[in-house]
N, C-alpha and C positions, 0 to 999 in steps of 0.2 A: 693475478687474483681473478681473472676472467672465469666465469662459470661455464665449464664444459665447452670451451672455445679454443680452437687451435688454428694456426695460420695455414693457408693452402699454398702448396708449392707451385712453381711454374708449370710443371707437368700436369697438374690438376686443372689448369685454367686454359681452355683452348683459345687460340688466337682468333680474333674476329676479323675476317677479310674486310678491308676498307677502313681500318683504323691503325695508325701508327702511334706508338706511345714513347715519349721521351721524358727524362727527368734531369734536373740540374740543381746546382747549389748556388743560391743567391746570398746566403748569410743573413737572412731576414731576422732571425732571432738567435740562431746558433750557427757557428762555423762548422764546416765539414759535415753538413747534413743535407740530404735531398729535401728541398723545400719548394721547388716548383715542378709542376707536371704539365706537360703539353701533349694534347691529343690532336692529331691531324686526321681529318675525316675525308673520305672520298667525296667527290662532287655529287654522287648519287645519294648520299646519306640524308635521311630525314631526322630531325631532332625536335623533341618536345619536352617541356619541363613544367614543374610546379615549384612555388617558392614560398618562403615564410610569409605569414600574415602579421608578423610583428611590425607595427607602424614605424619603428625606428630601423627599418630594414637597411642592410648594408649597401654601400655604393655599388659593388658588383651586381647585387640583385637588381638595382635600378637599371644598370647598363644591360644586363642579360634580358630583362623584359623588353627594353627598348629595341635591342637588336633582333630579338625573336619577332617582335611586331613588325619589323621592317620587311620580313618575309623574303629575304635575299638568300636564304639557305644558311647553313652553318658549316664552316670548313675547319674550325679549330676550337678547342677548349683549353683554357689556361687556368691552372689552379695554383694558388700559393698558400702555404701554411706559415704560422708564426705571427700573422697579423690579419685581423678580420676586415680591415678597411671599413669599419662601421663606426658611426658617430663622427664621421669625418667631413660631412657636408659636401659642398660643391667641389672642394679641393680633392676629396676622395673619389668623386665621380670622374673628375678630370684625370686623376691617376689611373683609374681603371680603363678609361678610354685610351690613354696614351699607351698602356700596355697592349691593348687590343691592336692599336696601330702598329706597334713594333712587331707583334706576331704576324699581322697581315703582310707587312713588308717582307718578313722572313719566308713566308710560305706562298707569297704572291696571290693574295686574295683581298677582298674589301674588309675594312675594319669592322663593318657591321656584320660580317660573317664570323666574328670571333666572340665567344662567350667567356667572360672572366668570372672566377670564383675565388673567394678568400676565406680563410678560417684562422682563428687565433685570438689575440687580445683585442678587445673593443676600445675605442676612444684614443687610438694612437695612429699617427700618420703612417701611411704605407710607404716604405722605401722603394718607390716605383723604379727609380734609376738602377737600383741593385738588380731588380727583376729583369729589366730591359737588357742590362749588360750580360746577365747570365743566360739569356735566351740563345745566344750564339754558341754556347758551350754545352747545350743539353745533349744527352746520349740516349740512344734507343734502348728500351727495356721491355720487359714483359709485364703482364698485369699484376703479378705478385709484388714487384718492386714499386709500381705505382700505388698499390694499396698501402705500402709502408710510407711512401713519400707524402701522402695526404694526411697522415696521423698528427694529432696534437697530444691530448692526454690519453689517447688510446693506449692500451698495453698490448693489443694483438691486432695485426692488420686484418681487415675484413674483406673477404672476397667470396663469391659464390658463382656457380655455373650450372647449366643444364644443357644437354644435347638431346635432340629429338629427331626423328625421321618423319618427314611429311611429304607425301607423293614421291617417295624415292629420293628426296633431297635431304641432306643432313643440315639441320638448323642448329646453330650454336648461340647460347646466351651467356654472357659473362658480365659480372658487375663487381664494383668495389664501393665501399662506403667508409666514412669516418664519423666518429661521434662516441662520446662517453659521458659527457656532462652537458648541462644546459640543453637537456633533451626532453622536449614535449612537442614534436613537430605538429604544426597546424597549417598544413600546406593545402596548402591549397587544395652549440654550433655543430648542424648535421649536413653532410654532403653525401650524395650517392650518385653514381654514374653506371648505368646498365646499357650494354650494347648487344645487338643481335645482327646477324647477317641476313635476316629476313627482310623482305621488301614490304613496308607498311605505309599505306597512303597517309598523307600529312594529317588530314582531319581525323582519321581513325586513331593515329598515334596520339594526337592531342587529347582525344577523349580517353584513351586507354591510360595515359600517364596519370590522369586525375583519379580514375577508378582504381588503379593499382595502388596508388599512394594511400587512398582511403582504407584499403584493406591490409596495409603493411606499415609504412612509416607513420601514418596517422593513427596507429593503434598501439604505439609504444610510448613509454615515458620513463625517465630516470628520476628527474627532480621537478617536473612540472613547469620548467622555464622554457618558453619557446625562443629559440635563438634568433638573432638578427640576420643570420646568414643561411638558414635552412634552404636547401635546394636539392631537387631530385630530377634527374635528367635521363631520358631514354633515347638511345641512338639506334636507328635502323639503317644499315648500310645498303641493303638491297643486293648484296653480292652472292647470295646463296643459290640463285637460279630458280627459286620458287616464285610462282606467279604472285603479283602484288596483292596484298590483303587489303580489301576495302569494304568488307562485309563481315560484321561481328558473328554472324550465324553459320558460317561455313566451318567444316571440320578443321580446315587449315588454320583459320583464325582462332578457333577455340584452343587448338593445340599450342599455337605460338603464344597466345595471351596467357595460358596457364603456365607455360615455362617462364615467361617474364614475371608473372605474379609469384611463383615459387622462389625465384631468385631474390625478388624484392623482399618477401617475407623473411627469408633466411638472413639477408643483410640487416633488416630492421631488428630482428630478435638478437642478432649478433651484437648490435649496439647496446642493447639492454644487458646481455650477458657480460659485456665489457664495461658496464656502467661504473663510474668512478667509485671505487671502494666496494663494489658489489661482491657479495658472497653467495647470493641466492638469486635464482631466476624464477619469477612468479607469473603464472598465467591466471588471469581473472576472467572467468566465463560468466556472463549474465544472460540467462535464458528466460523465455516466456514473458518478454516485455511487450508493452503496447507498441512501441516504436523502437527502431534501431538507435535513434538519438537518445532515448530514455535509457536503453541498455548501456550505451557508451558513457552516459553521464554518471551512472552508478558505478560502472567499472573504473572510471577515472577518479571518482571521489575516493574509492578504496585505495587505488594505486598512489594517490597523492598524499594520503594521510601520513604525516610523520610518525604518529603513534603506531599505525599499522606497520609501517616500514621498519621502525626500530624494533618492534616485537618480532618480526621475521629475522632480523639480524641477531637478536638475542636468543632465538629459538624458544621464545616464551609463548606458551599457549594461552595468552591473554586475548581470547578470541572475541570477547565483548567489544573490542576495538573495531572489529570488522562490522559488527552489527551497528555500532555507532556511526561508522562511515556511511553505511547504506542509508541510515536515517537522516544523515546530513546532506544527502544528494540533491535535495530540493524538489523531489517528486511529491507534490502536495497531496495527491489522493492515494498514496501508497498504503496498501493494507498489509501491515507487518504480520498479521496473524496467518497470512497465506504464504509467507516466504519460507523457503527451506534453504539452508546454507550448508555446503559440504567443504571439507578440507581434504583434497584428494577424494577418496571413496568413503570418508568418515562423515556421517551426518552429525552436524554440530548443533544446529538450531532449527526449530520448526514450531508452528502454532504460537508464534510470538515470543518464544523463549528457548532455553536449553533443551535439546532433544533428550528424551527420556533415557535412551540407551547410551548417550554420549559419556565417555570416560576421559578424564583429564590426561591419563597416560596415552590414550590413542592420539589426542591432539599433539601432545609433546613429541611423540614418535614422528609424526608427519613434519612438525616444525623443524626437526633436525636435518631434514633432507635438503639437498642443494637445489632441487627443482620441485616446486609445489604448485598445485592448482587449487584455486578458490572458485567454487561453483555456486552461483546464486540463482535459485529458481523463484521467479516472481509470481508465476501463476496468474498472469493478467493479459497475455497476448501470445503472438507467435514469432516475435522478433528476437534477435540475439546479437551479441557482440562479444569479442574477445579482446582484452587489453593485456599488454605484456609489460612487466615492470621488474624492479629489483628491490633489494632491501636498502636500508640507509645505515651506513657504518661509520665508525670513527674516522676511517680513511677518507671518506667523502669530504669531511670537514677539512682534514689535513691537506688533501690535494687542492681544494679550492682556496684554502687560506694561503697556500704557497705558490699558486699558479703563476704569478708574475715574477717570482723570484728566480 
């Protein structure tokens, strides 16, 4: 049911020199399913990440932050599906650390150099022993298989790539992500891992991962629920031969950062396109705001409204729901007489009410499309924001009602 989203083949996803990928079957939730993914990184790799702000964050999030703060470098990433290891307290943190120790023993590094990630059902003990046993049986694979192995309720594996040439050196960027429900990242159950063979200095990469997240994963929402496990990681292996990037303002830095940003945005919007039960992909553009925070607040209020989302699902041009959402955004000094609202290129509202030339059949025609843009012009400043969301269908309820069965 994913909206205009197809899986990428191995041929479409270039290998990133400095990363080896393996998958295995631990039988965490289902038998005969790839449910663990191991990425082994070259010693030269730099890694940075941002994580969920949900205060009930999962055990692996705690451990990832602790290991990154140790600043010993990262040599491996281990991901499991089928169990979120969230709401599991100290026992869950111990399980995550024991898995890191097992990985470290297998690849000969320190346990602090391993980052663990989990996704799946919350409030259930992680079968760590199954994962540790399965580690010795993992098999080498390409990015497309890893994209499938990290899925939970996703219907399509999500991967994206860019290749650019900088100073005569070919730079590759490849990333994968999972997520379809409990999606409203606030980073700093969604996981994303993007890798490049560019050489990016540690402090620069730490800054970039936050900036890139804010313009991609922090601009999407399926249902407004921030997961306990949200994590976004960028890996830079430094194997391309291009001189190290440590200045944002060079042509080399701009080109590499743009490639990383494009991959992140493609993965983020792929999550929305594959939103649980989604039949439509909706872009909400809020322009001419006083601040970007104000623009995002209005965009998210529209995107989170169940009345708006169900109207899109029904292709019902009940567009007063959009105006209602704008008014509910909490912007106290909003002058509604100055606002103009468009559905694609159709002017729907202006001067505080229905546009004079708006016709119901025009709105109905747009609402039947699979991809729709809502544009709100506030006429109160120069800031803007885009939020990406989907409709709310009967299937969303069914998927989540049956999730643990």
